[in-house]
C-alpha positions in Angstrom: 92.6 55.7 140.4 93.8 57.5 143.5 91.5 57.3 146.5 91.3 59.9 149.2 92.1 58.7 152.7 89.3 59.8 155.2 90.3 63.1 156.7 93.0 63.8 154.0 92.9 67.3 152.7 92.2 67.7 148.9 95.0 69.5 147.2 93.9 72.2 144.7 95.7 74.5 142.3 95.7 77.1 145.0 97.9 74.9 147.2 100.7 74.7 144.7 103.7 76.9 145.4 104.4 79.9 143.2 107.5 78.2 141.7 105.4 75.3 140.4 102.6 77.7 139.1 105.3 79.6 137.2 106.6 76.4 135.7 103.0 75.7 134.5 102.6 79.2 133.1 106.0 79.0 131.3 104.8 75.9 129.6 101.5 77.5 128.7 103.5 80.5 127.2 105.6 78.2 125.1 102.5 76.5 123.7 100.5 79.7 123.4 99.1 80.4 120.0 100.1 83.9 119.1 97.6 85.9 117.1 98.1 86.0 113.4 99.1 89.3 112.0 96.1 91.6 112.2 94.0 89.0 113.9 91.7 90.1 116.8 91.4 87.6 119.6 89.1 88.2 122.5 90.7 88.5 125.9 88.3 85.8 127.1 90.2 83.3 125.0 93.6 84.3 126.4 94.6 81.9 129.2 96.7 84.5 131.0 93.9 87.1 131.0 91.5 84.5 132.4 94.1 83.6 135.2 94.6 87.2 136.0 90.8 87.5 136.9 90.9 84.6 139.4 92.4 86.4 142.4 95.2 88.7 143.4 97.8 86.0 143.6 97.1 84.6 140.1 96.9 88.1 138.8 100.4 88.9 140.1 101.7 85.7 138.4 99.8 86.2 135.1 100.5 89.9 134.4 104.2 89.4 133.3 103.0 86.9 130.7 100.3 89.3 129.5 102.8 92.1 129.1 105.3 89.8 127.4 103.7 89.9 124.0 102.0 93.1 122.8 100.3 93.1 119.4 97.9 95.9 118.5 95.1 96.2 116.0 94.6 99.9 116.0 96.5 103.1 116.7 94.3 104.2 119.6 94.9 101.0 121.5 98.6 101.3 120.8 98.8 104.8 122.2 96.8 103.9 125.2 99.1 101.0 126.2 102.2 103.0 125.5 101.0 105.8 127.8 100.6 103.2 130.5 104.2 102.2 130.0 105.2 105.8 130.1 103.9 106.2 133.6 105.0 102.7 134.8 108.2 102.3 132.9 110.3 100.9 135.8 107.6 98.4 136.8 106.4 97.1 133.4 108.8 97.8 130.6 111.3 95.1 131.6 108.5 92.5 131.2 107.9 93.2 127.4 109.5 90.7 125.0 107.6 91.3 121.7 106.0 94.5 120.3 103.9 94.7 117.1 102.4 98.1 116.5 99.2 98.2 114.4 99.3 97.9 110.6 96.4 98.1 108.2 98.1 95.6 105.9 101.3 93.6 105.5 101.4 93.2 101.8 104.1 95.4 100.2 102.8 98.6 98.8 104.4 101.8 97.7 102.1 103.8 100.0 103.0 104.2 103.6 100.1 103.3 105.9 100.9 106.2 108.4 103.6 108.6 107.3 103.2 110.5 110.6 104.2 107.5 112.7 107.1 108.0 115.1 108.4 106.4 118.2 108.1 108.5 121.4 111.4 108.9 123.1 109.7 109.3 126.4 108.3 105.7 126.6 110.1 103.5 124.3 112.6 101.9 126.7 112.2 98.1 126.7 115.5 96.6 127.9 114.4 92.9 127.4 112.8 93.3 124.0 113.4 90.3 121.7 111.0 90.9 118.8 110.0 94.2 117.1 107.8 94.4 114.1 106.6 97.7 112.6 104.9 98.1 109.3 102.8 101.1 110.3 105.2 103.6 108.8 108.5 104.0 107.1 111.2 103.5 109.8 113.8 106.2 110.0 117.5 106.1 111.1 116.6 108.3 114.1 114.0 105.7 115.2 116.4 102.9 114.6 118.9 104.6 116.9 116.2 104.9 119.5 115.3 101.3 119.2 118.8 100.0 119.4 119.6 102.3 122.3 116.7 100.9 124.3 116.9 97.2 123.3 120.1 96.6 121.4 121.6 93.9 123.7 118.7 91.4 123.4 116.8 92.2 120.2 116.8 89.1 118.0 114.0 89.6 115.4 113.4 92.9 113.5 110.7 93.5 110.8 110.4 97.0 109.5 109.5 99.1 106.4 112.7 100.7 105.3 114.1 103.0 102.6 117.1 102.0 100.6 118.8 105.3 101.0 119.2 104.7 104.7 121.7 101.9 104.0 121.7 98.6 105.7 120.9 98.0 109.4 124.1 98.3 111.4 125.5 95.1 112.8 127.3 96.7 115.7 124.1 98.3 117.1 122.3 94.9 117.2 124.8 92.3 118.3 122.2 89.6 119.0 120.1 90.2 115.9 119.2 86.8 114.4 116.3 87.5 112.0 116.0 90.6 109.8 113.0 91.3 107.5 113.0 94.5 105.4 110.1 95.8 103.3 111.8 98.3 101.0 109.4 101.1 100.3 109.3 104.6 98.8 109.2 107.5 101.2 105.9 109.3 101.8 105.2 112.0 99.2 105.0 114.6 102.0 108.5 113.8 103.1 110.5 113.0 99.9 114.0 111.7 100.2 115.9 113.2 97.3 119.4 111.8 98.2 120.6 109.0 95.8 121.7 105.7 97.2 125.2 106.0 98.5 127.5 103.1 98.7 128.6 102.6 102.4 132.1 102.1 103.6 133.4 98.5 103.4 131.0 96.2 105.2 131.9 94.0 108.1 130.4 90.5 108.1 127.0 90.2 109.7 127.9 87.3 111.9 124.7 87.0 114.1 122.1 87.0 111.3 120.9 83.6 110.3 117.6 84.6 108.6 117.5 87.4 106.0 114.3 88.5 104.1 114.2 91.3 101.6 110.8 92.3 100.0 111.4 94.8 97.3 108.4 97.0 96.6 109.9 99.9 94.7 112.0 100.1 91.6 114.2 102.7 93.4 115.6 99.9 95.7 117.2 97.9 92.9 120.6 99.5 93.4 120.4 98.9 97.1 119.6 95.2 96.6 122.2 94.7 93.9 124.9 96.3 96.0 124.3 94.3 99.2 123.9 91.0 97.2 127.3 91.6 95.8 129.1 93.1 98.8 127.5 91.9 102.0 128.5 88.7 103.7 126.5 86.7 106.3 128.7 83.8 107.4 126.0 82.0 109.4 123.0 82.6 107.1 120.6 79.7 107.1 117.3 81.0 105.7 117.0 83.5 102.8 113.9 85.0 101.2 114.2 87.5 98.3 110.8 88.6 97.0 110.3 90.6 93.8 113.9 91.7 93.7 115.0 93.8 90.7 118.4 92.3 90.0 120.0 89.8 87.6 119.8 86.1 88.0 123.6 85.7 88.1 124.1 88.2 90.9 121.4 86.6 93.0 122.7 83.1 92.4 126.3 84.2 93.2 125.1 85.5 96.6 123.6 82.1 97.3 126.7 80.3 96.1 128.9 82.5 98.4 126.8 81.5 101.4 127.2 77.7 101.7 125.5 77.7 105.1 122.1 78.4 103.4 119.8 75.5 103.7 116.4 77.2 103.0 116.2 79.5 100.0 113.1 81.3 98.6 113.5 83.5 95.5 111.3 85.6 93.3 113.2 87.6 90.7 111.1 90.3 88.9 111.2 90.3 85.1 113.8 87.5 84.9 113.2 84.0 83.5 115.5 81.7 85.4 116.5 78.4 83.7 115.6 75.3 85.7 118.9 73.7 85.1 120.5 76.7 86.7 118.3 76.2 89.8 119.5 72.6 89.8 123.1 73.6 89.8 122.4 76.3 92.4 120.9 73.7 94.8 123.8 71.3 94.4 126.4 74.0 94.7 128.0 73.1 91.3 127.3 76.4 89.4 129.5 79.4 88.9 127.7 82.6 88.3 130.3 85.4 88.5 134.0 85.7 87.9 136.0 85.3 91.1 137.2 88.6 92.5 140.3 87.2 94.2 142.1 86.4 91.0 142.8 82.8 92.0 141.2 81.5 88.8 141.9 83.4 85.6 139.6 81.4 83.3 136.3 80.0 84.3 133.1 79.1 82.5 130.2 81.2 83.7 126.8 79.5 83.9 123.7 81.1 82.5 121.3 81.7 85.3 118.5 83.2 83.2 117.2 83.2 79.6 117.9 86.9 79.4 121.6 86.3 80.0 121.9 83.7 77.2 122.7 84.2 73.6 119.1 84.4 72.2 120.3 83.7 68.7 122.1 80.6 69.8 121.0 79.6 73.3 123.1 77.1 75.1 121.2 73.7 75.2 120.2 72.5 78.6 122.5 69.9 80.2 119.3 68.1 81.3 118.0 66.6 78.0 114.7 68.0 76.7 114.2 70.5 79.5 113.8 74.2 78.7 111.9 75.0 81.8 111.8 78.7 82.8 110.8 80.1 86.2 111.1 83.3 88.2 109.6 81.9 91.5 111.4 79.0 93.2 112.3 77.7 96.6 114.2 74.8 98.0 115.4 73.2 101.2 118.6 71.2 101.1 120.9 69.3 103.4 124.7 68.9 103.1 126.1 65.7 101.9 129.3 66.0 103.9 130.3 67.9 107.1 132.5 70.3 105.1 129.9 71.1 102.4 128.8 74.3 104.2 132.4 75.5 104.5 132.9 76.1 100.8 134.6 79.5 100.3 134.5 80.3 96.6 132.3 81.8 94.0 133.1 78.9 91.8 130.9 75.8 92.0 132.3 72.5 93.3 133.1 69.7 90.9 130.7 67.3 92.6 127.3 68.0 94.3 127.5 69.2 97.9 123.9 69.0 98.9 120.8 66.9 98.4 117.3 68.4 98.1 114.5 67.6 100.6 111.9 70.3 99.5 111.3 72.0 96.2 108.7 74.5 94.9 108.8 76.2 91.5 106.4 77.8 89.0 107.0 76.9 85.4 106.2 79.8 82.9 104.4 79.2 79.7 106.7 77.2 77.5 105.4 78.8 74.3 107.9 81.5 75.1 110.6 79.3 73.5 108.8 79.4 70.1 110.5 82.8 69.7 113.8 80.9 69.5 112.3 78.4 67.0 112.0 75.6 69.6 109.0 73.4 70.3 109.5 72.2 73.8 106.2 72.1 75.8 106.7 70.6 79.2 104.0 68.1 80.2 103.3 68.0 83.9 103.8 64.2 84.2 107.2 64.5 82.4 108.2 67.3 84.8 107.4 65.0 87.8 109.4 62.2 86.1 112.4 64.5 85.7 112.2 65.7 89.3 112.0 62.1 90.5 115.3 61.3 88.8 117.0 64.4 90.1 115.6 64.6 93.7 114.8 61.1 94.9 114.9 62.2 98.6 112.2 64.9 98.2 109.8 65.2 101.2 107.9 68.2 99.9 107.1 69.1 96.3 105.0 72.0 94.8 104.7 72.4 91.1 102.8 75.1 89.3 102.7 75.6 85.5 101.1 78.0 83.0 101.7 75.6 80.1 98.6 74.2 78.4 99.0 70.5 77.9 98.7 68.8 74.5 95.6 66.8 73.7 97.1 63.4 74.7 97.6 64.7 78.2 94.7 67.0 78.4 94.2 68.3 82.0 90.4 68.8 81.3 90.2 65.0 81.5 90.9 65.0 85.2 91.0 61.2 85.9 93.4 60.3 83.1 95.7 63.2 84.0 95.9 62.2 87.6 96.7 58.6 86.6 99.6 59.9 84.5 100.8 61.8 87.5 100.6 58.8 89.7 102.8 56.7 87.4 105.7 59.1 88.0 104.9 60.1 91.6 105.5 56.5 92.8 109.3 57.2 92.3 109.2 59.5 95.4 109.6 57.1 98.3 110.0 59.8 100.9 107.4 62.3 99.7 105.1 63.6 102.5 103.5 66.7 100.9 102.5 67.3 97.3 101.0 70.4 95.8 100.0 70.8 92.1 98.5 73.4 89.8 98.0 73.4 86.1 95.6 75.3 83.8 92.2 73.7 83.7 90.4 73.9 80.3 87.5 76.0 79.4 87.0 74.0 76.3 83.2 74.2 76.3 81.5 77.1 74.6 80.5 79.6 77.2 83.0 78.5 79.8 81.3 78.0 83.1 77.7 78.0 81.8 77.8 75.7 78.9 75.8 72.6 78.0 76.8 69.3 76.3 74.5 66.5 75.2 72.4 65.4 72.2 70.4 67.6 70.0 67.2 66.7 71.7 68.3 68.3 74.9 66.9 65.5 77.0 70.3 64.2 78.3 72.2 67.3 78.9 75.1 67.5 81.3 76.1 70.8 83.0 79.9 71.3 82.7 79.7 74.0 85.3 79.6 71.1 87.8 82.1 68.9 86.0 85.6 68.2 87.2 86.4 67.1 83.7 85.0 69.9 81.6 85.3 73.4 83.1 86.9 75.6 85.7 85.2 76.0 89.1 82.4 78.6 89.0 83.7 80.6 91.9 82.1 83.9 92.6 79.1 83.3 90.2 75.5 82.7 91.0 72.4 81.6 89.0 71.4 85.3 88.5 74.6 85.8 86.6 73.6 83.0 84.2 70.6 85.1 82.9 73.1 87.3 81.1 74.5 84.3 79.2 72.9 83.8 75.7 72.1 80.1 76.2 70.2 80.9 79.5 67.8 83.5 78.2 64.8 81.1 78.4 63.1 80.3 81.7 63.2 76.6 81.1 67.0 76.7 80.8 67.3 78.3 84.3 64.8 75.7 85.7 67.0 72.9 84.2 70.0 74.3 86.1 68.0 74.3 89.3 67.0 70.7 88.7 70.6 69.7 88.3 71.5 71.4 91.6 68.7 69.5 93.3 69.7 66.2 91.7 73.1 66.6 93.2 71.7 66.9 96.7 73.0 70.4 97.3 69.6 71.5 98.5 66.5 69.6 99.7 63.6 69.0 97.4 61.5 71.7 99.1 64.3 74.1 100.0 64.1 77.4 98.0 66.9 78.3 95.7 68.4 81.8 96.1 69.5 82.8 92.6 71.9 85.4 94.1 73.7 82.9 96.3 77.3 83.0 94.9 78.2 79.9 97.0 75.6 77.6 95.5 77.4 76.7 92.2 80.6 75.9 94.0 78.7 73.5 96.3 77.3 71.9 93.2 80.7 71.6 91.7 81.9 69.9 94.8 79.0 67.6 95.0 79.4 66.5 91.4 83.2 65.9 91.6 84.1 64.9 95.2 83.9 61.2 94.6 86.0 61.5 91.4 88.6 63.6 93.1 88.7 61.3 96.2 89.4 58.3 94.0 92.2 60.1 92.2 93.8 61.3 95.5 93.6 57.8 97.0 95.4 56.5 94.0 98.2 59.1 94.4 98.4 58.3 98.1 98.8 54.6 97.3 101.8 55.3 95.0 103.7 57.1 97.8 104.0 55.2 101.1 104.7 58.3 103.2 102.4 60.8 101.6 100.3 62.7 104.1 99.0 65.8 102.3 97.9 66.6 98.7 96.9 70.1 97.7 95.2 70.7 94.3 94.8 74.3 93.2 92.0 73.9 90.8 92.3 77.1 88.7 91.8 78.3 85.2 92.2 81.5 83.3 91.6 83.5 86.4 94.1 81.4 88.3 95.1 84.1 90.7 91.7 83.7 92.2 92.5 80.4 93.7 90.4 77.3 94.5 92.3 75.1 96.9 91.3 71.5 97.6 93.4 70.0 100.3 93.4 66.2 101.1 94.8 64.6 104.2 95.8 60.9 104.3 95.3 59.1 107.5 97.4 55.9 107.7 97.5 52.9 109.9 100.6 51.8 111.7 101.5 49.5 108.8 101.3 52.4 106.4 98.1 51.4 104.7 95.5 54.1 104.0 92.8 54.2 106.7 90.8 57.2 105.4 91.1 60.5 103.5 89.7 63.8 104.7 89.4 66.9 102.6 88.8 70.6 102.8 87.7 72.7 99.8 87.9 76.5 99.9 87.8 79.1 97.2 88.1 82.8 96.5 85.0 84.5 97.7 84.0 81.7 100.1 82.1 82.7 103.3 85.0 81.2 105.2 87.4 83.7 103.7 89.9 83.2 100.9 92.1 80.2 101.0 95.9 80.2 101.5 97.3 81.3 98.2 99.7 79.2 96.2 103.1 80.5 96.8 106.6 79.2 96.0 108.0 79.0 99.6 109.4 76.2 101.7 110.3 75.7 105.4 110.1 78.5 107.9 109.0 81.1 105.4 106.0 78.9 104.3 105.0 78.6 108.0 105.4 82.3 108.5 103.2 83.0 105.5 100.5 80.7 106.8 100.5 82.4 110.2 99.9 85.8 108.5 96.9 84.6 106.4 
């Protein structure tokens, strides 16, 4: 501990030179948590706003950092700040690095939030702008020209709502553009665009773009997406996200095959069932999805990316035995096996794998679909895990979701035995750090959430509503709802339910029960099952020496209304399990809805979490 010498002056923050204070503020700016999209954060929690209130010196140093990032929550605030820039353009505009105008929502819709939105030529001059995100209205070519004229030399990230008939964003006007995210939408009904999509002149390579995201929200954009997937080239592309694209599996796969620099891929193809074995070839770089256009190879076998592109009367058997898995949502992260793996310049797949997989996420459609082809090939979740362990031994992250109901011998309603079966195969992943799983829970009891089991006397009844093993979670329901169920017409039945809740310790013995409380049944479900789930999660963690996180999406027939139970494993230095912590959240919770289950990996997964 430093001791002050008698008579020595105490050095305070005020005594530091401006250069050192700026270094501190630059560090604070790099560690600053930017607000999530649409999130309102009080100025009192912004470190630079607080510093600006200390004195004139600190205010002069803090203002540039306040002006650096501008995100707005309403139109009035946006107009007010823009007017300030209009009158102080020379003093303030050069400070701005990031602008996000207000937007009521970010999820793709066919309706434009504000069809009257336009950029004002008088104030929109930000020469050092790096990031611009505008989902308030449909961006027009005129506004794009204004944006590029004002900030073209330094703009690196662009997110806008766009119409396909405007063509693609020009590469020459944004030479430093690194990240491009387009939400393809219909034009406002008041300002219809009747011109058909016109194929542009030959495209030059988009050399600067390393991240490309296309969110197709209108059927009219399909020709746009198909054309650019076939013609455009991004020689340095590293991250790709295609959501709800209306195109064929083979065209999408060929685009990925022609961009060997891609290391993170997220794909959702609307109305197309992709074969899992095709995804496997796509990841490794061994598939061929379209005929080469250079004429170098006259004869080549074309792989079948999707079920729709197979011969339904005589479908080609999967090269992976006993796997007929179908998906339309998948994502993967891969790394090259050799230095020249990312330099492959052909639509044809290589003879040997060029990549290994480190993260995988995919949703398995209901396998009963194959019964139309006379095939019985249900995919058990434990068997899927076993297959993935053989194919991808270096996986660090794995997310599997399935709609397939499991046969009786692997019945997911028997939670403990099902998790034990998972653990037997999960032990093959020696590098796994994150595991996410969803399968259909059973509503095998009559009455679903509000059923009883027990002997005929009724003295030893169990309430499946609270059981991990017997029913789906009772999210969004309250005791008052149970009065509408046939088996709960009698007062003594409702009283019995209340006794069960008290026996679980959810409420104190004298604490009144609010029959309209739609959180109470979920708290009872947790109280009944937490010890069971904790044992199962510890068993899984013991199978994988590096496992840090397990997410179980406990969902049933209404599975889009998710229940997310996250478990974190805290380990000692020797790798042994010190403790487990958990967080349960559900649709309709007072905390807000949980992060939904999505098939994304890497940067796009992080981006999604920041917007929730």
